[in-house]
N, C-alpha and C positions, 0 to 999 in steps of 0.2 A: 248415128242407130244404135246407141250402145248400152252392155248388161254390165250391172255393177256386183262384185261381189265382195263379201270381206267381213270382217268379224265383229261381233258385241264384245266389247272390253279387249284386254290384253291374254291372249294364249299365255301358259307356264313359259312354253319357249323364248316368249320378248323376256321377261323378269330374268330367267336361267342367263340369257345374254347377256346380261350385266346393265340392263335397260330398265331406268325407274318412272321417268318422265312420259307424259302424252306428247309431249313436244318430238318427243321419236319416234312416234307411230307413222305417222306419215311415209316418210323415206323407210322403215323397216317393211310397211306393206307393198313398199312400191317396188322392193326390192324381191319382193316373191309374189309379184305380179297381181296383185290384189287391188281393187282399186274404190272400194267402200271401206267406210267405220261408223258404228255405233259407239257413239262414247254412250260409257255408262253412268246415270243419278241415281239409281236406283237406290242408293241409302242417302239420299240427299245433294242437290245443287252446290258442291264444294268449291266449283271451278271459278273464278274471277272474270271478268270483263276483257281484259286486258291480254290474259293465258288464253282463254276462248280463242278469242280474236288471233292470236299468234299460231293456233293451231289449226285454225281455218285457214289462214293465208299460208301454213306450208303444204295444208292437203291441198287447197286449188292449185297450187303450185306442180301437184305431183299427179292432180287428172283423179285424187279420191275423193267422190261424195261422202258428205258427212251427213250422218243422222242422230239422233240424240233420245236416251231411254230415260223418262222421267223416273222421279220418287216412286218406290214400290208399294208404300201407302199411302197412293194416293185412292181417295176413295170416295166417288161421283153418288152413288148409291144412299150414304151416311143421310142417317134424319138426325144426328146429333149436329148442332146449329155449330158449332167449335170446330169440329172438323171438317164441317161442311165450308168452313172460311179458310181452314189451313191447307183443303183439297186445292181450292181456285187458287190461292197463294203459291202453294208446291208448283201447280203447272202454267202458273203465270210466271216464274221464277224460271221453269225449267222452259218457255218459249224465249226469254231474254237472254238466256245462257247461248240458246241454239242460234237464235239473229245474229247473235256476236262471232260465232264461230262457221257463219253463213249456211248452217245446216237447214235443211227445207221442212224435216220432218220432225216430229216428235212423237215419240210412241209412250204410249200410257195404257197402263190395266182399267178398266171401267172402275171396279169395285165390286162387293160381296153381292153374292144373290140367294145367298140364304133366306129361310123364312119367306115372305110372301114376296114374290121374285118380282111379280108382276108393279108391285107398288116399288118395290126397291129400281127396280128399271125406270118406272115416271118419275123417279128423282136422279136418277144419273141424268135423262135427257134434258128435266129443266134445268140443271146445275150445268149440263155442258152447254147450254142453250144460252146461260147466262151468261160463264164464260167466253162465248164464243160473240158477245153482245159489247163485250166487256173490250176483248182484241179490235171489233170493229171500230169502237169510237177512239181507241188509242193509236189509231191507223197501221194496224199490226197484219199485214197483206201477202208477207211474204214466208210466212210460218204455217203449215199446215199440222193439225191435229190429229193421230191415228192410231184412235183404238185398235187394242191386239183383241186378236180370238184366242181366249183361255182354253187350259187344258185341265181345268178341276170341277167338277159340277155344281160345287158353292159356290162358283164365283161367274159373274154376269161377264158374256164373252164367247157366244156361240155366235157362227156365222150369220146367223139372222139376226143377232141384235147386233154386231158391230155392223150390217149394213143401215140399219133402221138409227144408229147414232150417225151414221155417215150422209143420212140422209138430213139430216139437220142443216146442214152448209156446204157449200164447196169447199171450206178451208177443214173439212171432217174428213180423212182417206184412212182405208183400210188397210192396218199391221195384220197381213195374214200369216200367221202360226203354223204350217203345216204339221207339224210335231206335233202342236198342243191339239188340234183339231182331230190328228189320229189317235191322241191319247184319250180325249173325250168321248170318242166313238167307237172305244173296245178295240183299236185297229182298223177302222174304216178308211182309211187309205193306203190301203192295201193294193189295190187295180188302179190302173190310167184313167178308168170311167168316172170313177170316186174324184182323181184331179181337174178331170174335163167338167165333171157336173159343175162342183165349186166355182172355178176361171167362167163359164156360163153363167152362172147367179150373179158374180158382181159383176159382167158387162152389162147382164139384164137389166139390173137397179141401179148402177151407177154410170153404164157409158165406158165406151170401148177407153177413152181417154186414161181413164180411173185404172181400168186393166194392163193397159199398155205401158204406164207406169209404177204399176205394182209394186207395195211396201212386202216383201215377204221374212218371213224368221224358220229357219230348216235348221232342226237338228234330230238323231234319233231319240225316242224318248220313251222310256219305262212306265208302264199304267197299270192300276190298278181298279177294281170297279169304282173306284170314285174319279178316276180319272189319273193325270199326269203324277207319276211320282219320283220321276229323277230325269234329267238332261245324261246321255251317254255321249258317245264318240262314234264314227265312222268304224272305228278299229273292234267294236262290239257286235257284230254283224247279226245278233239275234233280234236286235231292236230297230224298230222301224222310225218313220216312213224310209222308203228308198226314192232317193230324189230323181231316177232314171227315168221313169212316166212323168213329172214333172218337166223335166228337162226337154224331153222329147215334145212335151205342149208348148213350150214356149218356145222351142224354133217351129214348129209346126205354125203357128199362130203368129211369129212375128216379133213377140213381145220383147220389151225392154224392162224387165224390171231390176228393182235393188234385192239383192238375195243376200241377207244377212243370217249369220252361223253362229249359233248359239250351243253348242257342244261344250262339254263340261273339258275346260282346261285346253282343247285344241282348235278351238274357235278359227284360227287364221289356216292351222291344217287341213280342217274339214271343208274351209272355205274354197280351200285351193282345190280337194276333193271333188265340190262341186260345181268347180269350175270347169276341173277338165271333163268332169262328166258330159256336159252342159258341151263344151268344146268338139268334143268325141261322137255327139249326139247329131250337131250342127254339119259337122264336116262328113258325115256320114246320109247327110238328107240332099 
């Protein structure tokens, strides 16, 4: 029963230390006591199959759980047929890269929610169903698609919307970004009860197994009336949310999530901060 902590992409310190290749990342993380890594394909899936397989092998040898973030320009809600097909291609290409590196989870942004939100969400559900069917036809059963809770009001990705997408099939699981939800709700995750309510809702809708192995994003986020503005780090203490209430709930409920940190430039360092908060909380139970 292991909890995984790690960064989304490489911290500034990784490059400052003279490292350049993602193949160096597993050893670098292991030396820091981290055991998860979310490979970033936000600007496109540019990693070859051979390199992805090598990265996956190096990560497995060090007990590091891999996940992959699909391109940011995926938009399931588009009404444009050309963008629709590109979105399908981008997501399936991300799945192929994830399989090569033995990553179980592909995180993605659902799409735009401006205009007629209900119509946009209906389009998103329809396209995701098609992609799931294509994965089934190709015998792809070892990768989960993880739509992410988003932080801006003009994006699809409230917790309710994400859970509804997850109800389309067993290979759809939530990527719960508490920083995004904190921003979207104008600071709504300032109390332990808010975290507890979110976890309760996930379990009620998707079951205990999903909650047990939840894929979490966490980082301090600045927000405006429109939602998310900017990711910060734990060094800027004026920005929330605080990880301690969630750590307490993880320990109390015996959960084994993967916690991926998206702090700006300090992803690994802040992942270590969150790990240490959890270990302190768990030790006090």
